[in-house]
C-alpha positions as a LaTeX table, in Angstrom:
\begin{tabular}{lrrr}
\hline
Residue & $x$ (\AA) & $y$ (\AA) & $z$ (\AA) \\
\hline
Met1 & 0.00 & 0.00 & 0.00 \\
Ala2 & 2.94 & 2.34 & 0.62 \\
Ser3 & 3.81 & 2.47 & $-3.08$ \\
Ile4 & 0.19 & 3.18 & $-4.00$ \\
Asp5 & 0.06 & 5.97 & $-1.45$ \\
Ala6 & 3.27 & 7.42 & $-2.84$ \\
Val7 & 1.82 & 7.48 & $-6.35$ \\
Cys8 & $-1.33$ & 9.15 & $-5.07$ \\
Ile9 & 0.68 & 11.75 & $-3.15$ \\
Arg10 & 2.77 & 12.55 & $-6.25$ \\
Ser11 & $-0.45$ & 12.89 & $-8.24$ \\
Cys12 & $-1.85$ & 15.18 & $-5.60$ \\
Ala13 & 1.33 & 17.24 & $-5.63$ \\
Arg14 & 1.06 & 17.65 & $-9.40$ \\
Gln15 & $-2.49$ & 18.93 & $-8.97$ \\
Val16 & $-1.25$ & 21.43 & $-6.40$ \\
Lys17 & 1.37 & 22.73 & $-8.85$ \\
Ile18 & $-1.24$ & 23.11 & $-11.56$ \\
Val19 & $-3.49$ & 25.25 & $-9.41$ \\
Cys20 & $-0.72$ & 27.22 & $-7.67$ \\
Ala21 & $-1.24$ & 30.03 & $-10.10$ \\
His22 & $-4.74$ & 30.44 & $-8.71$ \\
Gly23 & $-3.53$ & 31.50 & $-5.28$ \\
Ser24 & $-5.82$ & 30.34 & $-2.49$ \\
Val25 & $-6.87$ & 27.26 & $-4.45$ \\
Cys26 & $-3.34$ & 25.90 & $-3.92$ \\
Leu27 & $-3.68$ & 26.03 & $-0.16$ \\
Leu28 & $-7.11$ & 24.40 & $-0.26$ \\
Val29 & $-5.95$ & 21.46 & $-2.37$ \\
Leu30 & $-2.86$ & 20.99 & $-0.19$ \\
Val31 & $-4.97$ & 20.89 & 2.98 \\
Leu32 & $-7.34$ & 18.35 & 1.41 \\
Cys33 & $-4.40$ & 16.17 & 0.38 \\
Leu34 & $-2.88$ & 16.23 & 3.84 \\
Phe35 & $-6.24$ & 15.43 & 5.43 \\
Phe36 & $-6.87$ & 12.49 & 3.11 \\
Phe37 & $-3.47$ & 10.87 & 3.54 \\
Ala38 & $-3.48$ & 11.39 & 7.30 \\
Cys39 & $-6.27$ & 8.77 & 7.52 \\
Pro40 & $-4.82$ & 5.29 & 8.11 \\
Val41 & $-5.10$ & 2.99 & 5.12 \\
Gly42 & $-7.88$ & 0.45 & 5.61 \\
Lys43 & $-9.46$ & 2.26 & 8.57 \\
Ala44 & $-12.95$ & 3.23 & 7.43 \\
Asp45 & $-14.83$ & 6.13 & 8.93 \\
Ala46 & $-17.51$ & 4.50 & 11.07 \\
Arg47 & $-19.79$ & 7.49 & 10.63 \\
Ala48 & $-19.88$ & 6.88 & 6.88 \\
Val49 & $-19.68$ & 3.08 & 6.58 \\
Ser50 & $-22.09$ & 0.35 & 7.62 \\
Ala51 & $-21.02$ & $-3.27$ & 7.42 \\
Glu52 & $-23.00$ & $-6.53$ & 7.18 \\
Leu53 & $-22.09$ & $-10.18$ & 7.05 \\
Val54 & $-23.84$ & $-13.54$ & 7.40 \\
Leu55 & $-21.66$ & $-16.60$ & 8.02 \\
Glu56 & $-22.54$ & $-20.27$ & 8.35 \\
Val57 & $-20.75$ & $-21.45$ & 11.48 \\
Glu58 & $-19.77$ & $-25.05$ & 10.63 \\
Ser59 & $-18.31$ & $-24.44$ & 7.18 \\
Gly60 & $-17.36$ & $-20.78$ & 7.50 \\
Arg61 & $-19.12$ & $-20.00$ & 4.24 \\
Val62 & $-20.05$ & $-16.34$ & 3.78 \\
Leu63 & $-23.68$ & $-16.12$ & 2.68 \\
His64 & $-23.94$ & $-12.33$ & 2.54 \\
Ala65 & $-21.38$ & $-9.53$ & 2.75 \\
Gln66 & $-21.44$ & $-5.76$ & 2.42 \\
Gln67 & $-18.40$ & $-3.70$ & 3.43 \\
Ala68 & $-17.56$ & $-6.80$ & 5.49 \\
Tyr69 & $-13.79$ & $-6.33$ & 5.24 \\
Ser70 & $-13.68$ & $-2.65$ & 6.21 \\
Cys71 & $-11.94$ & $-1.89$ & 9.51 \\
Leu72 & $-14.45$ & $-0.37$ & 11.92 \\
Pro73 & $-14.99$ & 0.18 & 15.64 \\
Met74 & $-17.32$ & $-2.44$ & 17.14 \\
Ala75 & $-18.26$ & $-1.12$ & 20.60 \\
Ser76 & $-19.36$ & $-3.79$ & 23.11 \\
Thr77 & $-19.40$ & $-6.63$ & 20.58 \\
Thr78 & $-15.73$ & $-6.64$ & 21.65 \\
Lys79 & $-16.94$ & $-8.58$ & 24.69 \\
Ile80 & $-17.45$ & $-11.69$ & 22.58 \\
Leu81 & $-13.68$ & $-11.95$ & 22.34 \\
Thr82 & $-13.28$ & $-10.92$ & 25.98 \\
Ala83 & $-15.56$ & $-13.73$ & 27.14 \\
Ile84 & $-13.94$ & $-16.51$ & 25.11 \\
Thr85 & $-10.45$ & $-15.33$ & 26.10 \\
Val86 & $-11.46$ & $-15.48$ & 29.76 \\
Leu87 & $-13.02$ & $-18.94$ & 29.38 \\
Glu88 & $-9.84$ & $-20.28$ & 27.78 \\
His89 & $-7.62$ & $-19.07$ & 30.62 \\
Ile90 & $-9.51$ & $-19.41$ & 33.92 \\
Asp91 & $-12.02$ & $-21.75$ & 35.56 \\
Pro92 & $-15.39$ & $-19.94$ & 35.55 \\
Leu93 & $-16.02$ & $-21.12$ & 39.12 \\
Thr94 & $-12.97$ & $-19.20$ & 40.34 \\
Val95 & $-13.79$ & $-16.47$ & 42.87 \\
Val96 & $-12.01$ & $-13.13$ & 42.38 \\
Thr97 & $-11.82$ & $-9.92$ & 44.41 \\
Val98 & $-12.96$ & $-6.70$ & 42.72 \\
Ser99 & $-10.14$ & $-4.26$ & 42.12 \\
Lys100 & $-10.41$ & $-0.53$ & 42.57 \\
Lys101 & $-9.36$ & $-0.20$ & 38.91 \\
Ala102 & $-12.59$ & $-1.87$ & 37.77 \\
Val103 & $-14.97$ & 0.19 & 39.90 \\
Gly104 & $-16.70$ & 3.07 & 38.14 \\
Thr105 & $-15.58$ & 2.15 & 34.63 \\
Glu106 & $-17.25$ & 4.48 & 32.12 \\
Gly107 & $-20.43$ & 3.36 & 30.37 \\
Ser108 & $-22.72$ & 0.40 & 31.07 \\
Ser109 & $-22.10$ & $-1.22$ & 34.43 \\
Ile110 & $-23.09$ & $-3.96$ & 36.85 \\
Tyr111 & $-21.99$ & $-1.63$ & 39.69 \\
Leu112 & $-19.10$ & $-3.56$ & 41.16 \\
Arg113 & $-17.65$ & $-2.36$ & 44.46 \\
Glu114 & $-14.05$ & $-2.62$ & 45.52 \\
Gly115 & $-13.32$ & $-5.68$ & 47.64 \\
Glu116 & $-16.43$ & $-7.65$ & 46.60 \\
Arg117 & $-15.95$ & $-11.34$ & 45.89 \\
Trp118 & $-17.44$ & $-12.56$ & 42.61 \\
Lys119 & $-17.44$ & $-15.83$ & 40.71 \\
Val120 & $-15.90$ & $-15.43$ & 37.27 \\
Glu121 & $-19.00$ & $-17.10$ & 35.83 \\
Asp122 & $-21.31$ & $-14.43$ & 37.28 \\
Leu123 & $-19.02$ & $-11.69$ & 35.99 \\
Leu124 & $-19.25$ & $-13.29$ & 32.54 \\
Tyr125 & $-23.04$ & $-13.18$ & 32.71 \\
Gly126 & $-22.83$ & $-9.54$ & 33.76 \\
Leu127 & $-20.45$ & $-8.94$ & 30.85 \\
Met128 & $-22.56$ & $-10.58$ & 28.15 \\
Leu129 & $-26.14$ & $-10.00$ & 29.35 \\
Arg130 & $-25.80$ & $-6.49$ & 30.82 \\
Ser131 & $-22.66$ & $-5.40$ & 28.93 \\
Gly132 & $-20.91$ & $-4.42$ & 32.14 \\
Asn133 & $-17.75$ & $-2.47$ & 31.33 \\
Asp134 & $-16.68$ & $-2.79$ & 34.95 \\
Ala135 & $-17.07$ & $-6.58$ & 34.64 \\
Ala136 & $-14.90$ & $-6.47$ & 31.51 \\
Val137 & $-12.11$ & $-4.63$ & 33.33 \\
Gln138 & $-12.27$ & $-6.95$ & 36.35 \\
Leu139 & $-12.14$ & $-10.06$ & 34.18 \\
Ala140 & $-9.20$ & $-8.63$ & 32.25 \\
Leu141 & $-7.32$ & $-7.87$ & 35.45 \\
Ser142 & $-8.12$ & $-11.28$ & 36.96 \\
Val143 & $-6.91$ & $-13.15$ & 33.88 \\
Gly144 & $-4.16$ & $-10.94$ & 32.46 \\
Gly145 & $-3.02$ & $-8.93$ & 35.47 \\
Ser146 & $-3.32$ & $-5.74$ & 33.42 \\
Ile147 & $-5.44$ & $-4.38$ & 30.58 \\
Glu148 & $-2.42$ & $-4.33$ & 28.28 \\
Glu149 & $-1.54$ & $-7.97$ & 28.90 \\
Phe150 & $-5.14$ & $-9.09$ & 28.54 \\
Ala151 & $-5.43$ & $-7.18$ & 25.25 \\
Arg152 & $-2.36$ & $-9.08$ & 24.04 \\
Met153 & $-4.13$ & $-12.33$ & 24.99 \\
Met154 & $-7.26$ & $-11.18$ & 23.16 \\
Asn155 & $-5.30$ & $-10.55$ & 19.99 \\
His156 & $-3.74$ & $-14.02$ & 20.18 \\
Thr157 & $-7.22$ & $-15.53$ & 20.55 \\
Ala158 & $-8.46$ & $-13.50$ & 17.59 \\
Val159 & $-5.65$ & $-14.80$ & 15.39 \\
Arg160 & $-6.47$ & $-18.38$ & 16.40 \\
Ala161 & $-10.04$ & $-17.70$ & 15.28 \\
Gly162 & $-8.75$ & $-16.53$ & 11.89 \\
Ala163 & $-9.24$ & $-12.79$ & 12.44 \\
Thr164 & $-6.30$ & $-11.10$ & 10.71 \\
Lys165 & $-7.52$ & $-7.51$ & 10.18 \\
Ser166 & $-8.41$ & $-6.70$ & 13.80 \\
Asn167 & $-6.69$ & $-5.07$ & 16.74 \\
Phe168 & $-7.94$ & $-5.04$ & 20.33 \\
Val169 & $-6.62$ & $-2.71$ & 23.03 \\
Asn170 & $-9.32$ & $-3.05$ & 25.70 \\
Pro171 & $-11.84$ & $-5.65$ & 26.93 \\
His172 & $-15.01$ & $-3.52$ & 26.73 \\
Gly173 & $-15.04$ & $-1.72$ & 23.38 \\
Leu174 & $-15.05$ & 1.89 & 24.58 \\
His175 & $-13.73$ & 3.91 & 21.67 \\
Asp176 & $-10.03$ & 3.92 & 20.88 \\
Gly177 & $-8.61$ & 4.64 & 17.44 \\
Ala178 & $-6.40$ & 1.55 & 17.68 \\
His179 & $-9.33$ & $-0.74$ & 18.56 \\
Tyr180 & $-11.09$ & $-2.11$ & 15.48 \\
Thr181 & $-12.27$ & $-5.16$ & 13.60 \\
Thr182 & $-14.17$ & $-6.10$ & 10.45 \\
Ala183 & $-17.58$ & $-7.70$ & 10.17 \\
Tyr184 & $-15.89$ & $-10.79$ & 8.74 \\
Asp185 & $-13.32$ & $-11.03$ & 11.54 \\
Leu186 & $-16.00$ & $-10.52$ & 14.17 \\
Ala187 & $-18.06$ & $-13.34$ & 12.64 \\
Leu188 & $-15.02$ & $-15.64$ & 12.70 \\
Ile189 & $-14.37$ & $-14.77$ & 16.36 \\
Thr190 & $-18.02$ & $-15.46$ & 17.19 \\
Ala191 & $-18.05$ & $-18.79$ & 15.34 \\
Tyr192 & $-14.89$ & $-19.74$ & 17.23 \\
Ala193 & $-16.41$ & $-18.74$ & 20.58 \\
Leu194 & $-19.61$ & $-20.68$ & 19.89 \\
Arg195 & $-17.62$ & $-23.92$ & 19.93 \\
Asn196 & $-17.28$ & $-23.43$ & 23.68 \\
Pro197 & $-20.35$ & $-24.86$ & 25.48 \\
Ile198 & $-20.09$ & $-22.45$ & 28.43 \\
Phe199 & $-19.95$ & $-19.48$ & 26.07 \\
Arg200 & $-23.01$ & $-20.80$ & 24.22 \\
Arg201 & $-24.91$ & $-21.22$ & 27.47 \\
Ile202 & $-24.08$ & $-17.69$ & 28.66 \\
Val203 & $-24.93$ & $-15.82$ & 25.45 \\
Gly204 & $-28.14$ & $-17.80$ & 24.96 \\
Cys205 & $-29.40$ & $-17.11$ & 28.50 \\
Lys206 & $-32.35$ & $-14.72$ & 28.79 \\
Val207 & $-32.17$ & $-14.28$ & 32.57 \\
His208 & $-29.33$ & $-15.29$ & 34.90 \\
Arg209 & $-30.06$ & $-15.55$ & 38.61 \\
Tyr210 & $-27.14$ & $-15.37$ & 41.01 \\
Gln211 & $-26.21$ & $-14.63$ & 44.59 \\
His212 & $-24.81$ & $-11.12$ & 44.90 \\
Pro213 & $-21.81$ & $-10.63$ & 47.24 \\
Ser214 & $-24.22$ & $-8.83$ & 49.58 \\
Gly215 & $-26.06$ & $-12.13$ & 50.03 \\
Glu216 & $-29.12$ & $-11.04$ & 48.05 \\
Gln217 & $-30.58$ & $-13.12$ & 45.22 \\
Arg218 & $-30.41$ & $-11.01$ & 42.06 \\
Ser219 & $-30.63$ & $-11.50$ & 38.33 \\
Phe220 & $-29.22$ & $-10.21$ & 35.05 \\
Glu221 & $-31.69$ & $-9.85$ & 32.17 \\
Asn222 & $-30.26$ & $-10.13$ & 28.67 \\
Lys223 & $-30.42$ & $-6.92$ & 26.59 \\
Asn224 & $-30.40$ & $-8.94$ & 23.37 \\
Lys225 & $-33.94$ & $-8.60$ & 21.99 \\
Met226 & $-33.25$ & $-11.18$ & 19.28 \\
Leu227 & $-33.45$ & $-13.94$ & 21.90 \\
Arg228 & $-37.11$ & $-13.10$ & 22.48 \\
Gly229 & $-38.21$ & $-11.91$ & 19.09 \\
Phe230 & $-36.44$ & $-13.97$ & 16.42 \\
Ala231 & $-37.10$ & $-17.66$ & 15.77 \\
Gly232 & $-34.02$ & $-19.76$ & 16.42 \\
Ala233 & $-31.91$ & $-16.99$ & 17.98 \\
Asp234 & $-29.34$ & $-18.29$ & 20.45 \\
Gly235 & $-26.98$ & $-15.32$ & 21.04 \\
Val236 & $-24.82$ & $-13.26$ & 21.10 \\
Lys237 & $-24.09$ & $-9.50$ & 21.79 \\
Thr238 & $-25.21$ & $-5.91$ & 21.30 \\
Gly239 & $-22.98$ & $-2.84$ & 21.17 \\
Tyr240 & $-23.16$ & 0.93 & 20.91 \\
Thr241 & $-20.86$ & 3.92 & 21.13 \\
Gln242 & $-21.21$ & 7.23 & 19.34 \\
Ala243 & $-18.18$ & 6.40 & 17.20 \\
Ala244 & $-19.20$ & 2.83 & 16.35 \\
Gly245 & $-22.93$ & 3.37 & 15.98 \\
Arg246 & $-25.35$ & 0.54 & 16.65 \\
Cys247 & $-23.74$ & $-2.88$ & 16.39 \\
Leu248 & $-25.21$ & $-6.34$ & 16.78 \\
Val249 & $-23.91$ & $-9.88$ & 16.47 \\
Thr250 & $-26.64$ & $-12.52$ & 16.32 \\
Ser251 & $-26.43$ & $-16.29$ & 16.13 \\
Ala252 & $-29.46$ & $-18.33$ & 15.16 \\
Thr253 & $-30.08$ & $-21.99$ & 14.36 \\
Arg254 & $-32.81$ & $-23.50$ & 12.19 \\
Asp255 & $-33.04$ & $-27.01$ & 10.72 \\
Gly256 & $-29.54$ & $-27.88$ & 11.92 \\
Met257 & $-27.87$ & $-24.84$ & 10.35 \\
Gln258 & $-26.34$ & $-22.17$ & 12.61 \\
Leu259 & $-25.70$ & $-18.71$ & 11.21 \\
Val260 & $-23.86$ & $-15.70$ & 12.60 \\
Cys261 & $-25.02$ & $-12.27$ & 11.47 \\
Val262 & $-22.89$ & $-9.17$ & 12.11 \\
Val263 & $-24.08$ & $-5.62$ & 11.53 \\
Leu264 & $-21.85$ & $-2.66$ & 12.39 \\
Asn265 & $-23.07$ & 0.93 & 12.42 \\
Val266 & $-26.60$ & $-0.01$ & 11.37 \\
His267 & $-29.25$ & 2.14 & 13.03 \\
Ala268 & $-32.10$ & $-0.37$ & 12.57 \\
Met269 & $-29.86$ & $-3.20$ & 13.76 \\
Trp270 & $-32.66$ & $-5.49$ & 15.04 \\
Gln271 & $-34.75$ & $-5.28$ & 11.89 \\
Arg272 & $-31.79$ & $-5.50$ & 9.52 \\
Ser273 & $-30.33$ & $-8.52$ & 11.31 \\
Ala274 & $-33.70$ & $-10.30$ & 11.19 \\
Thr275 & $-34.04$ & $-9.55$ & 7.47 \\
Leu276 & $-30.54$ & $-10.84$ & 6.68 \\
Leu277 & $-30.98$ & $-14.01$ & 8.71 \\
Asp278 & $-34.44$ & $-14.78$ & 7.35 \\
Gly279 & $-33.09$ & $-14.34$ & 3.82 \\
Ala280 & $-30.13$ & $-16.62$ & 4.43 \\
Phe281 & $-32.28$ & $-19.33$ & 6.03 \\
Arg282 & $-34.64$ & $-19.10$ & 3.04 \\
Asp283 & $-31.94$ & $-19.23$ & 0.37 \\
Tyr284 & $-29.56$ & $-21.80$ & 1.89 \\
Lys285 & $-30.04$ & $-25.27$ & 3.36 \\
Met286 & $-27.46$ & $-27.41$ & 5.17 \\
Val287 & $-26.79$ & $-30.33$ & 2.83 \\
Thr288 & $-25.12$ & $-33.55$ & 3.97 \\
Ile289 & $-22.58$ & $-34.65$ & 1.37 \\
Trp290 & $-21.21$ & $-37.66$ & 3.24 \\
Gln291 & $-22.33$ & $-39.37$ & 6.45 \\
Pro292 & $-19.63$ & $-41.02$ & 8.61 \\
Asp293 & $-21.30$ & $-44.44$ & 8.25 \\
Glu294 & $-22.14$ & $-44.03$ & 4.55 \\
Val295 & $-20.43$ & $-46.25$ & 1.97 \\
Lys296 & $-19.71$ & $-44.87$ & $-1.51$ \\
Tyr297 & $-18.13$ & $-46.68$ & $-4.45$ \\
Thr298 & $-15.20$ & $-45.72$ & $-6.62$ \\
Thr299 & $-12.65$ & $-47.49$ & $-8.84$ \\
Phe300 & $-8.99$ & $-48.20$ & $-8.15$ \\
Arg301 & $-6.82$ & $-50.13$ & $-10.60$ \\
Ser302 & $-9.91$ & $-51.29$ & $-12.48$ \\
Lys303 & $-11.53$ & $-52.55$ & $-9.28$ \\
Thr304 & $-14.67$ & $-51.22$ & $-7.66$ \\
Leu305 & $-13.95$ & $-50.25$ & $-4.07$ \\
Pro306 & $-16.43$ & $-49.48$ & $-1.29$ \\
Val307 & $-15.06$ & $-46.50$ & 0.67 \\
Arg308 & $-15.93$ & $-44.55$ & 3.81 \\
Cys309 & $-15.10$ & $-41.11$ & 5.10 \\
Asn310 & $-14.96$ & $-40.96$ & 8.89 \\
Lys311 & $-16.04$ & $-37.32$ & 9.03 \\
Leu312 & $-19.49$ & $-35.81$ & 8.53 \\
Leu313 & $-19.26$ & $-33.53$ & 5.49 \\
Arg314 & $-21.97$ & $-30.85$ & 5.34 \\
Tyr315 & $-22.18$ & $-27.55$ & 3.51 \\
Pro316 & $-24.78$ & $-24.78$ & 3.10 \\
Leu317 & $-26.06$ & $-24.75$ & $-0.47$ \\
Gln318 & $-28.60$ & $-22.93$ & $-2.58$ \\
Gln319 & $-31.05$ & $-25.07$ & $-4.54$ \\
Glu320 & $-29.32$ & $-24.38$ & $-7.86$ \\
Glu321 & $-25.96$ & $-25.46$ & $-6.42$ \\
Leu322 & $-27.05$ & $-28.99$ & $-5.54$ \\
Gly323 & $-26.14$ & $-30.41$ & $-8.96$ \\
Lys324 & $-22.72$ & $-28.74$ & $-8.96$ \\
Ile325 & $-21.17$ & $-30.80$ & $-6.16$ \\
Thr326 & $-18.47$ & $-33.19$ & $-7.40$ \\
Leu327 & $-16.35$ & $-35.84$ & $-5.63$ \\
Gln328 & $-12.89$ & $-36.74$ & $-6.88$ \\
Tyr329 & $-10.84$ & $-39.62$ & $-5.44$ \\
Ser330 & $-7.08$ & $-39.97$ & $-5.31$ \\
Trp331 & $-5.01$ & $-42.92$ & $-4.06$ \\
Glu332 & $-1.52$ & $-43.68$ & $-2.82$ \\
Gly333 & 0.11 & $-47.05$ & $-2.18$ \\
Arg334 & $-0.04$ & $-50.29$ & $-4.16$ \\
Thr335 & $-0.98$ & $-53.07$ & $-1.74$ \\
Asp336 & $-2.63$ & $-50.96$ & 1.00 \\
Pro337 & $-4.19$ & $-48.03$ & $-0.82$ \\
Arg338 & $-4.64$ & $-44.79$ & 1.11 \\
Gly339 & $-7.21$ & $-42.49$ & $-0.38$ \\
Glu340 & $-8.49$ & $-38.95$ & $-0.24$ \\
Val341 & $-11.71$ & $-37.41$ & $-1.45$ \\
Thr342 & $-11.88$ & $-33.87$ & $-2.77$ \\
Val343 & $-15.36$ & $-32.35$ & $-2.60$ \\
Ala344 & $-15.87$ & $-29.33$ & $-4.84$ \\
Leu345 & $-18.62$ & $-26.88$ & $-5.68$ \\
Gly346 & $-17.85$ & $-26.02$ & $-9.29$ \\
Asp347 & $-14.14$ & $-25.05$ & $-9.18$ \\
Arg348 & $-14.24$ & $-24.20$ & $-5.44$ \\
Val349 & $-12.77$ & $-26.93$ & $-3.24$ \\
Leu350 & $-14.86$ & $-27.46$ & $-0.10$ \\
Phe351 & $-13.17$ & $-30.43$ & 1.58 \\
His352 & $-10.05$ & $-32.59$ & 1.38 \\
Glu353 & $-10.68$ & $-35.62$ & 3.59 \\
Pro354 & $-9.06$ & $-39.06$ & 3.95 \\
Ile355 & $-11.10$ & $-42.11$ & 2.96 \\
Ser356 & $-10.62$ & $-45.77$ & 3.70 \\
Val357 & $-11.60$ & $-48.98$ & 1.94 \\
Trp358 & $-14.60$ & $-50.56$ & 3.63 \\
\hline
\end{tabular}
């Protein structure tokens, strides 16, 4: 990108020279050039860009995308990554003491008090159901020892999930110019997190009842309206800051197919998410290509061989794609053949999986 920027700057400079004879126009063009190139490459202006993406969780297939690879702030949807990072590094039944650093954190809160003793699990419910920024800070401190170290851990988790265009500097999503993701990366992080059964249970919970450190029985009610108003919804997180706009990540499952929908900076986030998910569920169905106990037949050295694949192979397909699935077999070895099946949709390879003679 540096060479492209250099070309653009030279072009801009030539334009400045052309208009220099016009006096004040020169200064105006120069200011505009400096303003444009001061903006980081790839960092979209959240006030101008909305992003959407629908992803099928099992296969990772993108079913819908609009500005899905633009780098944007994501507000409290950050807490999806916070939660899964916590769950991968500490037992949720661990009891922690609230630090002064967590108390009074700006924005949404579960009103922690210094010295209180909380189970990590209850803090996670407060994080994901009530979007407690103070819970986010306390969890970060309990797991990482500092916000900076926990942010480093978050970024490692994001990379493991496949998110390569994101950067996280805090656990709550309050605005920071260095804190951003893309709709695609956020969907990958969510799909990764949904593999964890405790994460799934937390984000799908409508009301969590717990014993407060004061001894009272209290509850957290989930702010996610999709859980009550959209058929099949099972998570995951809302978000809002002035810089990020309204953000929502939704997971929903119908007929054995789980989708993740991400909308960033979309004012009508509930309605738009419902429309995108309904459309994807209508247009795509989860198709089983090979069952683990299913025997198929192929030829090897002029012999017909019954073969099995030990893995369930499924993929979301549109009706018109059903006839475009092909299976190609390859073999190694002479006396004890070892095989592999390549499943393709047109020229797009979907799976490479080992097969065995039955």
